[in-house]
LUMLONU-229472 format. One record per residue (C-alpha): x, y, z. Coordinates in steps of 0.2 Angstrom, whole numbers, plus 5000, padded with zeros to 4 digits. Layout:
% LUMLONU-229472
+------+-------+------+
! east ! north !   up !
+------+-------+------+
!    X !     Y !    Z !
...
+------+-------+------+
END
This chain:
% LUMLONU-229472
+------+-------+------+
! east ! north !   up !
+------+-------+------+
! 4924 !  5293 ! 5268 !
! 4917 !  5285 ! 5284 !
! 4924 !  5295 ! 5298 !
! 4930 !  5285 ! 5314 !
! 4921 !  5288 ! 5330 !
! 4928 !  5286 ! 5347 !
! 4920 !  5282 ! 5364 !
! 4930 !  5293 ! 5376 !
! 4946 !  5287 ! 5369 !
! 4955 !  5296 ! 5383 !
! 4950 !  5282 ! 5395 !
! 4957 !  5270 ! 5383 !
! 4973 !  5279 ! 5381 !
! 4988 !  5269 ! 5374 !
! 5006 !  5270 ! 5379 !
! 5018 !  5270 ! 5365 !
! 5033 !  5259 ! 5370 !
! 5046 !  5246 ! 5365 !
! 5040 !  5232 ! 5355 !
! 5029 !  5240 ! 5343 !
! 5031 !  5234 ! 5325 !
! 5040 !  5247 ! 5315 !
! 5028 !  5245 ! 5300 !
! 5012 !  5244 ! 5310 !
! 5002 !  5256 ! 5301 !
! 5009 !  5254 ! 5284 !
! 4998 !  5246 ! 5271 !
! 5009 !  5231 ! 5265 !
! 5010 !  5237 ! 5247 !
! 5025 !  5232 ! 5238 !
! 5036 !  5243 ! 5227 !
! 5030 !  5244 ! 5209 !
! 5027 !  5226 ! 5203 !
! 5035 !  5218 ! 5189 !
! 5051 !  5228 ! 5190 !
! 5043 !  5244 ! 5185 !
! 5056 !  5258 ! 5185 !
! 5057 !  5270 ! 5199 !
! 5055 !  5289 ! 5195 !
! 5069 !  5297 ! 5186 !
! 5085 !  5300 ! 5196 !
! 5082 !  5287 ! 5208 !
! 5087 !  5269 ! 5211 !
! 5076 !  5256 ! 5204 !
! 5062 !  5249 ! 5214 !
! 5063 !  5230 ! 5219 !
! 5051 !  5220 ! 5209 !
! 5037 !  5211 ! 5219 !
! 5037 !  5193 ! 5216 !
! 5020 !  5188 ! 5208 !
! 5010 !  5174 ! 5215 !
! 5015 !  5158 ! 5206 !
! 5000 !  5150 ! 5196 !
! 4994 !  5134 ! 5201 !
! 4979 !  5125 ! 5208 !
! 4973 !  5130 ! 5225 !
! 4977 !  5117 ! 5238 !
! 4961 !  5119 ! 5247 !
! 4943 !  5120 ! 5240 !
! 4940 !  5138 ! 5233 !
! 4922 !  5138 ! 5240 !
! 4928 !  5135 ! 5257 !
! 4943 !  5148 ! 5257 !
! 4945 !  5166 ! 5258 !
! 4959 !  5172 ! 5248 !
! 4968 !  5188 ! 5253 !
! 4981 !  5196 ! 5242 !
! 4995 !  5206 ! 5250 !
! 5009 !  5214 ! 5239 !
! 5021 !  5211 ! 5253 !
! 5034 !  5200 ! 5246 !
! 5035 !  5186 ! 5259 !
! 5052 !  5181 ! 5264 !
! 5049 !  5174 ! 5281 !
! 5043 !  5156 ! 5283 !
! 5043 !  5144 ! 5297 !
! 5044 !  5156 ! 5311 !
! 5032 !  5164 ! 5323 !
! 5043 !  5172 ! 5336 !
! 5036 !  5190 ! 5339 !
! 5051 !  5195 ! 5351 !
! 5065 !  5196 ! 5338 !
! 5068 !  5206 ! 5322 !
! 5060 !  5198 ! 5307 !
! 5054 !  5183 ! 5318 !
! 5036 !  5182 ! 5312 !
! 5028 !  5177 ! 5296 !
! 5022 !  5192 ! 5287 !
! 5004 !  5189 ! 5285 !
! 4991 !  5179 ! 5295 !
! 4999 !  5176 ! 5311 !
! 4992 !  5191 ! 5320 !
! 4975 !  5189 ! 5312 !
! 4973 !  5170 ! 5314 !
! 4984 !  5163 ! 5327 !
! 4990 !  5176 ! 5340 !
! 4977 !  5185 ! 5351 !
! 4977 !  5200 ! 5363 !
! 4971 !  5201 ! 5381 !
! 4960 !  5216 ! 5375 !
! 4956 !  5224 ! 5358 !
! 4949 !  5241 ! 5352 !
! 4938 !  5242 ! 5338 !
! 4946 !  5257 ! 5330 !
! 4931 !  5260 ! 5318 !
! 4919 !  5262 ! 5332 !
! 4929 !  5265 ! 5348 !
! 4923 !  5250 ! 5357 !
! 4935 !  5242 ! 5370 !
! 4934 !  5223 ! 5370 !
! 4939 !  5212 ! 5384 !
! 4946 !  5196 ! 5375 !
! 4958 !  5184 ! 5383 !
! 4956 !  5194 ! 5398 !
! 4938 !  5198 ! 5405 !
! 4943 !  5213 ! 5415 !
! 4957 !  5225 ! 5422 !
! 4957 !  5237 ! 5436 !
! 4969 !  5249 ! 5444 !
! 4972 !  5253 ! 5462 !
! 4969 !  5272 ! 5467 !
! 4986 !  5278 ! 5463 !
! 4989 !  5268 ! 5447 !
! 5003 !  5259 ! 5454 !
! 4995 !  5242 ! 5453 !
! 4985 !  5234 ! 5438 !
! 4975 !  5218 ! 5441 !
! 4970 !  5208 ! 5426 !
! 4958 !  5193 ! 5426 !
! 4960 !  5181 ! 5412 !
! 4945 !  5171 ! 5405 !
! 4944 !  5153 ! 5412 !
! 4937 !  5147 ! 5395 !
! 4951 !  5153 ! 5385 !
! 4963 !  5139 ! 5378 !
! 4978 !  5137 ! 5367 !
! 4976 !  5128 ! 5350 !
! 4984 !  5113 ! 5357 !
! 4970 !  5111 ! 5370 !
! 4980 !  5118 ! 5385 !
! 4971 !  5131 ! 5396 !
! 4976 !  5149 ! 5394 !
! 4980 !  5156 ! 5411 !
! 4987 !  5171 ! 5421 !
! 5003 !  5160 ! 5422 !
! 5006 !  5163 ! 5403 !
! 5005 !  5182 ! 5405 !
! 5016 !  5181 ! 5420 !
! 5029 !  5170 ! 5411 !
! 5029 !  5181 ! 5395 !
! 5032 !  5197 ! 5405 !
! 5046 !  5189 ! 5415 !
! 5054 !  5181 ! 5399 !
! 5055 !  5198 ! 5390 !
! 5062 !  5206 ! 5405 !
! 5076 !  5194 ! 5407 !
! 5081 !  5193 ! 5389 !
! 5092 !  5207 ! 5383 !
! 5087 !  5213 ! 5365 !
! 5069 !  5205 ! 5366 !
! 5055 !  5216 ! 5360 !
! 5045 !  5223 ! 5374 !
! 5059 !  5220 ! 5386 !
! 5063 !  5238 ! 5389 !
! 5045 !  5243 ! 5392 !
! 5042 !  5229 ! 5404 !
! 5058 !  5232 ! 5413 !
! 5054 !  5251 ! 5415 !
! 5037 !  5248 ! 5421 !
! 5035 !  5231 ! 5430 !
! 5042 !  5230 ! 5448 !
! 5035 !  5213 ! 5452 !
! 5021 !  5201 ! 5448 !
! 5009 !  5191 ! 5459 !
! 4997 !  5177 ! 5454 !
! 4985 !  5174 ! 5468 !
! 4975 !  5161 ! 5457 !
! 4976 !  5153 ! 5440 !
! 4966 !  5167 ! 5432 !
! 4972 !  5183 ! 5441 !
! 4988 !  5192 ! 5438 !
! 4993 !  5207 ! 5449 !
! 5006 !  5219 ! 5441 !
! 5015 !  5230 ! 5453 !
! 5021 !  5245 ! 5443 !
! 5038 !  5255 ! 5446 !
! 5028 !  5271 ! 5446 !
! 5010 !  5277 ! 5442 !
! 5004 !  5272 ! 5425 !
! 4985 !  5274 ! 5421 !
! 4988 !  5267 ! 5403 !
! 4998 !  5252 ! 5406 !
! 4984 !  5240 ! 5401 !
! 4985 !  5248 ! 5384 !
! 5001 !  5238 ! 5381 !
! 4989 !  5223 ! 5380 !
! 4976 !  5231 ! 5369 !
! 4983 !  5241 ! 5355 !
! 4986 !  5234 ! 5338 !
! 5001 !  5223 ! 5338 !
! 5000 !  5223 ! 5357 !
! 5011 !  5214 ! 5369 !
! 5010 !  5196 ! 5363 !
! 5007 !  5183 ! 5377 !
! 5014 !  5166 ! 5373 !
! 5011 !  5149 ! 5380 !
! 5022 !  5145 ! 5395 !
! 5021 !  5126 ! 5392 !
! 5028 !  5129 ! 5374 !
! 5041 !  5142 ! 5377 !
! 5048 !  5138 ! 5394 !
! 5066 !  5130 ! 5393 !
! 5067 !  5138 ! 5375 !
! 5079 !  5151 ! 5370 !
! 5068 !  5165 ! 5365 !
! 5081 !  5173 ! 5354 !
! 5081 !  5158 ! 5343 !
! 5065 !  5148 ! 5346 !
! 5054 !  5147 ! 5330 !
! 5037 !  5142 ! 5339 !
! 5033 !  5133 ! 5323 !
! 5019 !  5128 ! 5319 !
! 5013 !  5142 ! 5330 !
! 5004 !  5138 ! 5346 !
! 4991 !  5152 ! 5349 !
! 4974 !  5155 ! 5355 !
! 4966 !  5161 ! 5339 !
! 4952 !  5154 ! 5328 !
! 4964 !  5146 ! 5315 !
! 4980 !  5135 ! 5314 !
! 4993 !  5135 ! 5301 !
! 4989 !  5121 ! 5289 !
! 5003 !  5124 ! 5276 !
! 5015 !  5136 ! 5269 !
! 5021 !  5136 ! 5251 !
! 5037 !  5147 ! 5250 !
! 5039 !  5146 ! 5231 !
! 5021 !  5152 ! 5229 !
! 5023 !  5165 ! 5243 !
! 5007 !  5158 ! 5251 !
! 5001 !  5154 ! 5269 !
! 4986 !  5143 ! 5272 !
! 4977 !  5143 ! 5289 !
! 4963 !  5131 ! 5293 !
! 4949 !  5135 ! 5305 !
! 4950 !  5127 ! 5323 !
! 4933 !  5120 ! 5326 !
! 4938 !  5118 ! 5344 !
! 4942 !  5137 ! 5346 !
! 4937 !  5143 ! 5363 !
! 4929 !  5158 ! 5356 !
! 4915 !  5148 ! 5348 !
! 4906 !  5147 ! 5364 !
! 4905 !  5166 ! 5365 !
! 4898 !  5167 ! 5348 !
! 4914 !  5170 ! 5338 !
! 4915 !  5157 ! 5324 !
! 4923 !  5163 ! 5308 !
! 4914 !  5158 ! 5292 !
! 4928 !  5152 ! 5280 !
! 4936 !  5135 ! 5284 !
! 4952 !  5141 ! 5276 !
! 4961 !  5158 ! 5275 !
! 4974 !  5160 ! 5261 !
! 4987 !  5174 ! 5262 !
! 4997 !  5176 ! 5246 !
! 5009 !  5188 ! 5238 !
! 4999 !  5197 ! 5224 !
! 5003 !  5198 ! 5206 !
! 5004 !  5215 ! 5197 !
! 4989 !  5226 ! 5197 !
! 4983 !  5221 ! 5179 !
! 4984 !  5202 ! 5184 !
! 4976 !  5205 ! 5201 !
! 4961 !  5214 ! 5193 !
! 4959 !  5199 ! 5181 !
! 4960 !  5188 ! 5196 !
! 4946 !  5198 ! 5205 !
! 4936 !  5198 ! 5189 !
! 4937 !  5179 ! 5188 !
! 4934 !  5177 ! 5206 !
! 4951 !  5169 ! 5210 !
! 4954 !  5181 ! 5224 !
! 4943 !  5189 ! 5238 !
! 4954 !  5204 ! 5241 !
! 4966 !  5213 ! 5229 !
! 4979 !  5224 ! 5237 !
! 4991 !  5231 ! 5224 !
! 4980 !  5247 ! 5220 !
! 4971 !  5251 ! 5237 !
! 4975 !  5270 ! 5234 !
! 4973 !  5270 ! 5215 !
! 4955 !  5278 ! 5211 !
! 4955 !  5273 ! 5193 !
! 4959 !  5255 ! 5196 !
! 4947 !  5253 ! 5211 !
! 4933 !  5259 ! 5200 !
! 4938 !  5248 ! 5186 !
! 4939 !  5233 ! 5196 !
! 4921 !  5237 ! 5203 !
! 4915 !  5239 ! 5185 !
! 4922 !  5223 ! 5179 !
! 4915 !  5213 ! 5194 !
! 4899 !  5220 ! 5201 !
! 4901 !  5209 ! 5216 !
! 4916 !  5220 ! 5222 !
! 4913 !  5232 ! 5236 !
! 4924 !  5245 ! 5242 !
! 4929 !  5249 ! 5260 !
! 4937 !  5266 ! 5263 !
! 4945 !  5270 ! 5279 !
! 4958 !  5283 ! 5285 !
! 4974 !  5275 ! 5291 !
! 4979 !  5281 ! 5309 !
! 4996 !  5286 ! 5302 !
! 4999 !  5301 ! 5290 !
! 5013 !  5299 ! 5278 !
! 5028 !  5309 ! 5284 !
! 5046 !  5313 ! 5283 !
! 5056 !  5305 ! 5298 !
! 5073 !  5313 ! 5302 !
! 5088 !  5305 ! 5311 !
! 5090 !  5317 ! 5325 !
! 5107 !  5309 ! 5331 !
! 5116 !  5313 ! 5315 !
! 5124 !  5330 ! 5313 !
! 5118 !  5342 ! 5306 !
! 5101 !  5334 ! 5306 !
! 5103 !  5335 ! 5325 !
! 5100 !  5354 ! 5324 !
! 5081 !  5359 ! 5325 !
! 5085 !  5373 ! 5312 !
! 5091 !  5361 ! 5299 !
! 5075 !  5350 ! 5302 !
! 5064 !  5366 ! 5300 !
! 5073 !  5370 ! 5284 !
! 5068 !  5353 ! 5278 !
! 5050 !  5356 ! 5283 !
! 5050 !  5372 ! 5273 !
! 5054 !  5361 ! 5258 !
! 5040 !  5349 ! 5260 !
! 5026 !  5354 ! 5248 !
! 5011 !  5346 ! 5257 !
! 4998 !  5353 ! 5245 !
! 5006 !  5346 ! 5230 !
! 5008 !  5329 ! 5240 !
! 4990 !  5329 ! 5243 !
! 4983 !  5334 ! 5226 !
! 4996 !  5327 ! 5215 !
! 5008 !  5314 ! 5223 !
! 4997 !  5304 ! 5233 !
! 4987 !  5292 ! 5222 !
! 4970 !  5294 ! 5231 !
! 4962 !  5311 ! 5234 !
! 4968 !  5317 ! 5251 !
! 4972 !  5332 ! 5261 !
! 4988 !  5339 ! 5269 !
! 4992 !  5333 ! 5287 !
! 4993 !  5347 ! 5299 !
! 4995 !  5337 ! 5315 !
! 5005 !  5321 ! 5317 !
! 4990 !  5310 ! 5319 !
! 4974 !  5305 ! 5309 !
! 4961 !  5318 ! 5306 !
! 4948 !  5307 ! 5314 !
! 4933 !  5316 ! 5321 !
! 4937 !  5311 ! 5339 !
! 4954 !  5319 ! 5337 !
! 4947 !  5337 ! 5335 !
! 4950 !  5339 ! 5353 !
! 4969 !  5338 ! 5350 !
! 4969 !  5353 ! 5338 !
! 4980 !  5367 ! 5345 !
! 4978 !  5381 ! 5332 !
! 4985 !  5394 ! 5344 !
! 5001 !  5384 ! 5346 !
! 5003 !  5381 ! 5327 !
! 5001 !  5400 ! 5324 !
! 5017 !  5402 ! 5334 !
! 5027 !  5393 ! 5320 !
! 5029 !  5396 ! 5302 !
! 5024 !  5380 ! 5294 !
! 5022 !  5386 ! 5276 !
! 5031 !  5378 ! 5261 !
! 5044 !  5390 ! 5258 !
! 5061 !  5385 ! 5250 !
! 5067 !  5402 ! 5251 !
! 5065 !  5402 ! 5270 !
! 5074 !  5386 ! 5271 !
! 5089 !  5393 ! 5261 !
! 5089 !  5408 ! 5273 !
! 5089 !  5396 ! 5288 !
! 5104 !  5387 ! 5281 !
! 5113 !  5404 ! 5277 !
! 5110 !  5410 ! 5294 !
! 5119 !  5394 ! 5301 !
! 5134 !  5398 ! 5290 !
! 5130 !  5383 ! 5279 !
! 5136 !  5391 ! 5262 !
! 5137 !  5382 ! 5245 !
! 5154 !  5376 ! 5240 !
! 5162 !  5377 ! 5223 !
! 5151 !  5363 ! 5217 !
! 5135 !  5372 ! 5223 !
! 5133 !  5360 ! 5238 !
! 5131 !  5368 ! 5255 !
! 5144 !  5364 ! 5268 !
! 5141 !  5364 ! 5287 !
! 5152 !  5371 ! 5300 !
! 5161 !  5355 ! 5302 !
! 5166 !  5354 ! 5284 !
! 5154 !  5341 ! 5279 !
! 5143 !  5343 ! 5263 !
! 5125 !  5343 ! 5266 !
! 5121 !  5327 ! 5257 !
! 5106 !  5316 ! 5263 !
! 5099 !  5300 ! 5257 !
! 5080 !  5298 ! 5259 !
! 5075 !  5279 ! 5261 !
! 5058 !  5273 ! 5257 !
! 5053 !  5256 ! 5264 !
! 5049 !  5243 ! 5250 !
! 5031 !  5241 ! 5256 !
! 5027 !  5259 ! 5252 !
! 5019 !  5264 ! 5236 !
! 5006 !  5275 ! 5243 !
! 5014 !  5291 ! 5240 !
! 5030 !  5289 ! 5250 !
! 5042 !  5288 ! 5236 !
! 5035 !  5303 ! 5226 !
! 5034 !  5313 ! 5242 !
! 5052 !  5308 ! 5246 !
! 5058 !  5312 ! 5228 !
! 5049 !  5329 ! 5228 !
! 5058 !  5334 ! 5244 !
! 5074 !  5329 ! 5237 !
! 5071 !  5340 ! 5221 !
! 5067 !  5355 ! 5232 !
! 5082 !  5352 ! 5243 !
! 5093 !  5352 ! 5228 !
! 5087 !  5369 ! 5223 !
! 5094 !  5376 ! 5239 !
! 5110 !  5368 ! 5238 !
! 5107 !  5352 ! 5248 !
! 5112 !  5336 ! 5239 !
! 5098 !  5323 ! 5242 !
! 5094 !  5306 ! 5234 !
! 5080 !  5294 ! 5236 !
! 5082 !  5275 ! 5238 !
! 5070 !  5261 ! 5239 !
! 5074 !  5249 ! 5253 !
! 5068 !  5231 ! 5256 !
! 5060 !  5229 ! 5273 !
! 5074 !  5220 ! 5282 !
! 5088 !  5233 ! 5278 !
! 5076 !  5247 ! 5280 !
! 5071 !  5241 ! 5297 !
! 5089 !  5239 ! 5302 !
! 5094 !  5256 ! 5296 !
! 5080 !  5265 ! 5305 !
! 5081 !  5255 ! 5321 !
! 5100 !  5257 ! 5322 !
! 5100 !  5275 ! 5317 !
! 5111 !  5272 ! 5302 !
! 5100 !  5282 ! 5290 !
! 5097 !  5301 ! 5286 !
! 5079 !  5303 ! 5282 !
! 5065 !  5291 ! 5278 !
! 5049 !  5295 ! 5269 !
! 5036 !  5283 ! 5277 !
! 5021 !  5282 ! 5289 !
! 5020 !  5293 ! 5304 !
! 5013 !  5281 ! 5317 !
! 5010 !  5287 ! 5335 !
! 4997 !  5284 ! 5348 !
! 4980 !  5282 ! 5340 !
! 4970 !  5283 ! 5356 !
! 4978 !  5298 ! 5364 !
! 4988 !  5307 ! 5351 !
! 4998 !  5318 ! 5362 !
! 5005 !  5302 ! 5370 !
! 5014 !  5300 ! 5353 !
! 5028 !  5311 ! 5360 !
! 5031 !  5299 ! 5375 !
! 5040 !  5288 ! 5363 !
! 5053 !  5301 ! 5362 !
! 5060 !  5301 ! 5379 !
! 5079 !  5305 ! 5379 !
! 5081 !  5290 ! 5391 !
! 5076 !  5278 ! 5377 !
! 5090 !  5284 ! 5365 !
! 5102 !  5270 ! 5360 !
! 5119 !  5275 ! 5352 !
! 5120 !  5275 ! 5333 !
! 5123 !  5257 ! 5328 !
! 5113 !  5249 ! 5342 !
! 5095 !  5244 ! 5339 !
! 5082 !  5255 ! 5347 !
! 5073 !  5243 ! 5358 !
! 5063 !  5255 ! 5369 !
! 5057 !  5267 ! 5356 !
! 5064 !  5284 ! 5350 !
! 5072 !  5277 ! 5335 !
! 5073 !  5295 ! 5329 !
! 5085 !  5298 ! 5343 !
! 5078 !  5315 ! 5348 !
! 5086 !  5322 ! 5363 !
! 5076 !  5335 ! 5372 !
! 5077 !  5334 ! 5391 !
! 5062 !  5347 ! 5393 !
! 5051 !  5336 ! 5382 !
! 5057 !  5321 ! 5392 !
! 5051 !  5328 ! 5408 !
! 5034 !  5334 ! 5401 !
! 5030 !  5317 ! 5394 !
! 5035 !  5308 ! 5410 !
! 5023 !  5319 ! 5419 !
! 5010 !  5314 ! 5406 !
! 5013 !  5296 ! 5408 !
! 5009 !  5296 ! 5427 !
! 4994 !  5308 ! 5424 !
! 4977 !  5300 ! 5421 !
! 4969 !  5305 ! 5405 !
! 4954 !  5309 ! 5415 !
! 4963 !  5322 ! 5426 !
! 4960 !  5340 ! 5419 !
! 4979 !  5344 ! 5422 !
! 4984 !  5333 ! 5408 !
! 4977 !  5346 ! 5395 !
! 4991 !  5358 ! 5399 !
! 5004 !  5344 ! 5398 !
! 4997 !  5340 ! 5381 !
! 4999 !  5358 ! 5375 !
! 5017 !  5359 ! 5382 !
! 5022 !  5342 ! 5373 !
! 5015 !  5348 ! 5357 !
! 5024 !  5365 ! 5357 !
! 5040 !  5356 ! 5361 !
! 5037 !  5344 ! 5346 !
! 5034 !  5359 ! 5335 !
! 5050 !  5367 ! 5341 !
! 5060 !  5351 ! 5338 !
! 5051 !  5345 ! 5322 !
! 5059 !  5328 ! 5322 !
! 5046 !  5321 ! 5310 !
! 5035 !  5330 ! 5298 !
! 5017 !  5325 ! 5294 !
! 5014 !  5327 ! 5276 !
! 4997 !  5320 ! 5270 !
! 4982 !  5310 ! 5278 !
! 4982 !  5292 ! 5272 !
! 4966 !  5284 ! 5265 !
! 4966 !  5266 ! 5259 !
! 4951 !  5259 ! 5250 !
! 4950 !  5240 ! 5252 !
! 4941 !  5230 ! 5237 !
! 4932 !  5215 ! 5243 !
! 4924 !  5201 ! 5232 !
! 4906 !  5196 ! 5238 !
! 4905 !  5181 ! 5226 !
! 4910 !  5168 ! 5238 !
! 4908 !  5177 ! 5255 !
! 4897 !  5191 ! 5261 !
! 4898 !  5202 ! 5277 !
! 4913 !  5212 ! 5272 !
! 4915 !  5230 ! 5278 !
! 4910 !  5242 ! 5265 !
! 4907 !  5261 ! 5263 !
! 4893 !  5266 ! 5274 !
! 4895 !  5250 ! 5285 !
! 4913 !  5250 ! 5292 !
! 4909 !  5240 ! 5307 !
! 4927 !  5235 ! 5310 !
! 4944 !  5240 ! 5303 !
! 4945 !  5233 ! 5285 !
! 4963 !  5233 ! 5283 !
! 4969 !  5215 ! 5280 !
! 4986 !  5217 ! 5288 !
! 4979 !  5223 ! 5305 !
! 4977 !  5211 ! 5319 !
! 4959 !  5217 ! 5321 !
! 4955 !  5210 ! 5304 !
! 4950 !  5194 ! 5314 !
! 4933 !  5203 ! 5317 !
! 4930 !  5204 ! 5299 !
! 4933 !  5185 ! 5297 !
! 4921 !  5182 ! 5311 !
! 4908 !  5192 ! 5301 !
! 4910 !  5182 ! 5284 !
! 4896 !  5170 ! 5278 !
! 4895 !  5160 ! 5263 !
! 4886 !  5169 ! 5249 !
! 4869 !  5161 ! 5245 !
+------+-------+------+
END
């Protein structure tokens, strides 16, 4: 396992805010393909639609073919500001670009569309300089006016992603010249630049394309972006997107020219068929078994040209709880659930690739060791102990009724549904099912349900769910800032979408005050350490989300047509094909000799 290093990530601290994609860190792996049955006692998993057979519309030797087991359902749309408004693969890797990037595998901070940023002394003003050479793929220059326009657009549009964040923090904008934007902040924020740098960061769009359009309905299709590829074709019945290299890409002058002329994203077939495609060189990346050790080793044996790239996802797998629903709103009930989560079993049996329990709600990257608070952990009983869970519920007076199901003090049966997003087969379902089984043993009725992504997103964001077994994604650069997402100010009533974060709807005024202090304290200020500790202790007290296991994905890549893939021992960039940073892998690929 190649450990991730960091170069003073405190200085690169990210702010978690509205607009983050809910499934940001989830490997887009579909439910069991071919209609495979879900575990006993659960609703059946939706079948992944296999890629239709047919001749590739572009020359194989010029194309990189990327399989994703996401079942593509969105076509003809590249609007990143509305729910389900963006095609599900390729847009962020090929077309959309950030002002800044972080190479999460090395810790390098990369100035991209912007060549610099700087704060004033009290962090109430951020100045961004954009690159004069940057251009949109229709030939128009990329300027500070585009950044200014996009910020103002989301601020004025109710319900647009990122609107809540920009309204909270941006007081006014100044543009002294075409390539300089001065952002006057409502209050000190030494991390505001990270809104433009983290994975799936604030998406700047072309003013000349978007102005006079309704951002709630505009499709931006074919998408105008600054990236190295343009959309060539989409084939809905084959679940396929094809991107063609833009040989006028502005980044070529800086040495960034991708090798493949075409990049093809397609929904993958079931694992056996996908292994055969990899063996026969019909794909360059198979995705349906990125956590299946046996199948990964088998694919490498069948095709010696296959290399494996293991990397720890920043998001542990976890149990997320709706803190606005009674009695889940009670911390005692959430701790009872915690005592029913068998992390050791999840790591050794339920997760398909060898892993370890998650102690903290962030990745166990080497650079995160500084955020280990063993003394605070010792204040809490974190063991797997269903008997302890039962005692907690007894103490609350939640006694079993005549049918054996406990009843709360308002007369409601303790009956919870655990939803699992359709993209998750990396242990989320069996973890959820195991929790349900343990809860049943102590008189809590629990069921598990696969959910397709659109209704899952709607349920979690509107607070109309009970529990979800999924990924636990927080702040990757400055982990304690994860808790800044849970400000009580961000809570929306159940039924309304959470546009400013805190979709768990945790309400703790003390935590809110602590994270507000964190937000205005520089990560270089020694005073922030005590704030980190306070926030972590309040998180433990509340336990709104339970980290279960660390997540390792192993990406198989085929070197028959293309070399330069990341591989074990040389993870030079994030190898995950669904991350926006995968563009740096495309820049590194060369035709095989």
